[in-house]
C-alpha positions as CSV (number, residue, x, y, z in Angstrom):
1,X,-47.3,24.9,19.4
2,X,-48.1,24.3,23.1
3,X,-49.6,20.9,23.3
4,X,-51.8,21.7,26.2
5,X,-53.8,24.1,24.0
6,X,-55.2,21.1,22.2
7,X,-56.5,19.5,25.3
8,X,-60.1,19.6,26.5
9,X,-61.1,22.4,28.9
10,X,-64.0,20.7,30.7
11,X,-66.4,17.8,30.9
12,X,-69.6,18.3,29.0
13,X,-71.7,16.7,31.8
14,X,-70.8,19.4,34.3
15,X,-68.9,17.2,36.7
16,X,-65.6,18.2,38.1
17,X,-62.7,17.7,35.8
18,X,-60.7,15.0,37.5
19,X,-61.5,12.6,34.7
20,X,-60.4,15.2,32.2
21,X,-57.1,15.8,34.0
22,X,-56.5,12.0,33.9
23,X,-57.3,12.0,30.2
24,X,-54.5,14.5,29.7
25,X,-52.1,11.6,30.3
26,X,-53.2,9.9,27.1
27,X,-54.1,12.8,24.9
28,X,-51.1,15.0,25.6
29,X,-48.7,12.2,25.1
30,X,-50.2,11.1,21.8
31,X,-50.0,14.7,20.6
32,X,-46.4,14.9,21.9
33,X,-45.4,11.8,20.1
34,X,-45.2,13.9,16.9
35,X,-43.4,16.8,18.4
36,X,-39.9,17.7,17.6
37,X,-37.4,16.5,20.2
38,X,-34.7,18.8,21.4
39,X,-33.4,20.5,24.5
40,X,-36.4,22.0,26.2
41,X,-36.6,25.8,26.6
42,X,-37.1,27.1,30.1
43,X,-39.5,29.6,28.6
44,X,-41.9,26.6,28.1
45,X,-41.7,25.6,31.8
46,X,-44.8,23.8,33.1
47,X,-46.1,23.0,29.6
48,X,-46.5,19.6,28.0
49,X,-43.9,20.6,25.4
50,X,-41.3,21.1,28.1
51,X,-41.9,17.9,30.2
52,X,-42.3,15.7,27.1
53,X,-38.6,16.4,26.4
54,X,-37.2,17.2,29.9
55,X,-34.6,15.3,31.8
56,X,-33.7,15.9,35.4
57,X,-30.8,18.0,34.3
58,X,-33.2,20.2,32.3
59,X,-35.4,20.6,35.4
60,X,-32.4,21.6,37.5
61,X,-31.2,24.0,34.8
62,X,-34.6,25.8,34.7
63,X,-35.0,25.9,38.4
64,X,-31.5,27.5,38.7
65,X,-32.7,30.1,36.2
66,X,-35.7,31.0,38.3
67,X,-38.5,28.6,37.1
68,X,-41.4,28.5,39.6
69,X,-41.5,25.1,41.3
70,X,-45.2,25.6,42.1
71,X,-46.3,27.2,38.8
72,X,-49.9,26.5,37.7
73,X,-51.3,25.9,34.3
74,X,-54.8,26.9,33.3
75,X,-55.9,23.4,34.6
76,X,-54.1,23.9,37.9
77,X,-51.4,21.5,36.9
78,X,-48.0,22.0,38.6
79,X,-44.6,20.9,37.2
80,X,-44.8,17.8,39.5
81,X,-48.1,16.7,37.9
82,X,-46.6,17.1,34.5
83,X,-43.4,15.2,35.4
84,X,-45.5,12.3,36.9
85,X,-47.4,12.1,33.7
86,X,-44.1,12.0,31.7
87,X,-42.8,9.3,34.1
88,X,-46.0,7.2,33.6
89,X,-45.7,7.4,29.8
90,X,-45.4,4.4,27.5
91,X,-45.1,6.4,24.3
92,X,-41.7,7.9,25.1
93,X,-39.8,4.8,24.5
94,X,-36.7,6.4,23.1
95,X,-33.4,4.8,24.2
96,X,-31.8,8.0,25.3
97,X,-34.7,8.9,27.7
98,X,-35.7,5.4,28.8
99,X,-33.6,5.4,32.0
100,X,-34.8,8.9,32.9
101,X,-38.4,7.8,32.5
102,X,-38.1,4.4,34.3
103,X,-36.4,6.1,37.3
104,X,-38.7,9.1,37.2
105,X,-35.7,11.4,37.5
106,X,-37.6,14.6,36.7
107,X,-40.1,13.7,39.5
108,X,-37.2,13.1,41.9
109,X,-35.5,16.4,40.9
110,X,-38.7,18.4,41.6
111,X,-39.4,16.6,44.9
112,X,-35.8,17.1,46.0
113,X,-36.2,20.8,45.2
114,X,-39.3,21.0,47.5
115,X,-42.3,20.4,45.2
116,X,-45.5,19.7,47.0
117,X,-46.6,16.1,46.6
118,X,-50.1,17.0,47.7
119,X,-50.6,19.8,45.1
120,X,-54.1,19.7,43.6
121,X,-55.0,20.2,39.9
122,X,-58.5,20.8,38.6
123,X,-60.9,18.2,40.0
124,X,-58.8,17.8,43.1
125,X,-56.3,15.5,41.4
126,X,-52.9,14.9,43.1
127,X,-49.7,13.8,41.4
128,X,-50.3,10.4,43.1
129,X,-53.7,10.0,41.3
130,X,-51.8,10.6,38.0
131,X,-49.3,7.9,38.8
132,X,-51.9,5.2,39.0
133,X,-52.7,4.0,35.4
134,X,-51.0,0.6,35.2
135,X,-48.1,1.6,33.0
136,X,-44.9,0.2,34.3
137,X,-42.8,3.4,34.4
138,X,-45.2,5.0,36.9
139,X,-44.2,2.6,39.6
140,X,-41.1,4.6,40.4
141,X,-42.9,7.9,40.4
142,X,-45.5,6.4,42.8
143,X,-42.7,5.2,45.2
144,X,-41.1,8.6,45.1
145,X,-44.3,10.4,45.8
146,X,-45.2,8.2,48.8
147,X,-41.7,8.6,50.2
148,X,-42.1,12.3,50.0
149,X,-45.3,12.2,52.0
150,X,-48.1,11.9,49.4
151,X,-51.3,10.8,51.0
152,X,-52.3,7.3,49.7
153,X,-55.9,8.1,50.7
154,X,-56.1,11.5,48.9
155,X,-59.5,12.1,47.4
156,X,-60.3,14.0,44.3
157,X,-63.6,15.9,43.8
158,X,-65.4,12.7,42.9
159,X,-64.1,11.1,46.2
160,X,-61.8,8.8,44.2
161,X,-58.6,7.7,45.9
162,X,-55.4,6.6,44.1
163,X,-56.6,3.0,44.6
164,X,-59.8,3.8,42.7
165,X,-57.7,5.3,39.9
166,X,-55.5,2.2,39.7
167,X,-58.6,0.0,39.5
168,X,-60.4,2.2,37.0
169,X,-57.4,2.2,34.6
170,X,-56.9,-1.6,34.8
171,X,-57.6,-1.9,31.0
172,X,-55.4,0.9,29.6
173,X,-54.6,0.9,25.9
174,X,-51.6,3.1,26.3
175,X,-49.1,0.3,26.6
176,X,-45.9,0.1,24.7
177,X,-45.9,-1.9,21.5
178,X,-43.2,-4.5,22.4
179,X,-41.5,-6.2,19.5
180,X,-41.9,-9.8,20.8
181,X,-45.3,-11.0,19.8
182,X,-45.3,-13.7,22.4
183,X,-45.2,-11.3,25.4
184,X,-48.4,-11.5,27.4
185,X,-49.3,-7.8,27.8
186,X,-52.3,-8.6,29.9
187,X,-50.1,-10.5,32.4
188,X,-47.6,-7.6,32.3
189,X,-50.4,-5.2,33.2
190,X,-51.5,-7.4,36.1
191,X,-48.0,-7.5,37.4
192,X,-47.4,-3.8,37.6
193,X,-51.0,-3.0,38.8
194,X,-50.5,-5.6,41.6
195,X,-47.2,-3.9,42.5
196,X,-48.9,-0.5,42.7
197,X,-51.8,-1.8,44.7
198,X,-49.6,-3.6,47.2
199,X,-47.3,-0.6,47.7
200,X,-50.3,1.7,48.2
201,X,-51.8,-0.8,50.8
202,X,-48.4,-0.9,52.6
203,X,-48.4,2.9,52.7
204,X,-51.9,2.8,54.4
205,X,-54.3,3.1,51.5
206,X,-57.9,2.2,52.6
207,X,-59.2,-0.7,50.6
208,X,-62.8,0.1,51.7
209,X,-62.7,3.8,50.7
210,X,-65.9,4.8,48.9
211,X,-66.1,7.2,46.0
212,X,-69.0,9.6,45.4
213,X,-71.1,6.7,44.0
214,X,-70.4,4.5,47.1
215,X,-68.0,2.2,45.3
216,X,-64.9,0.7,46.9
217,X,-61.8,0.4,44.6
218,X,-62.4,-3.3,43.8
219,X,-65.7,-2.5,42.0
220,X,-64.0,0.0,39.7
221,X,-62.0,-2.7,37.9
222,X,-62.6,-3.1,34.1
223,X,-62.4,-6.7,33.0
224,X,-61.2,-9.7,35.0
225,X,-57.7,-9.5,36.5
226,X,-55.4,-12.5,36.3
227,X,-53.9,-11.8,39.7
228,X,-55.5,-11.6,43.1
229,X,-55.3,-7.9,44.0
230,X,-57.7,-7.5,46.9
């Protein structure tokens, strides 16, 4: 089954689907957690099934066989969007893929092949927007995208920038279940969120950018952060 078929097609309130695209990060990965793991088939290129399992070697193999670097799904998602969501995953904590995910090697393989870091999915969402939820593996994907020329002030159809997305996803339940019960997950979230914010600001992100509701990024935070971000 193609996991993307189980995903929502639109928002019920009629707004553009940037929020829905971001929700794919959670819903698709939860669905994929029960999928069979094996060498991905190039026939499934640019599907959640493919990028759930794909390594950089798989990406290279399929590109060499003619896979379209700028393919689009029904949601306007490119392979780079999908790879970023894989790299920002916390559910794929298998030992054999951990290094691939932490280093975002599939993202790097696509960028090295010429993937557009500014590609827009439905709702105007860029790969950089999708790298923002504060899951630690997404930090490398974010760095790779910025180095490739991704705009740190890119706006989706709701005028949200990557900084808005980072703040909005401060409280994210998609964190790995670590075996040590004494680990302060909230502090860990703060650490990686702070890293992302600082790197975005260093790249020129506008701390005063306003979304369609007139809100700067700092007002989008959920909860009270334990580190000074702004």
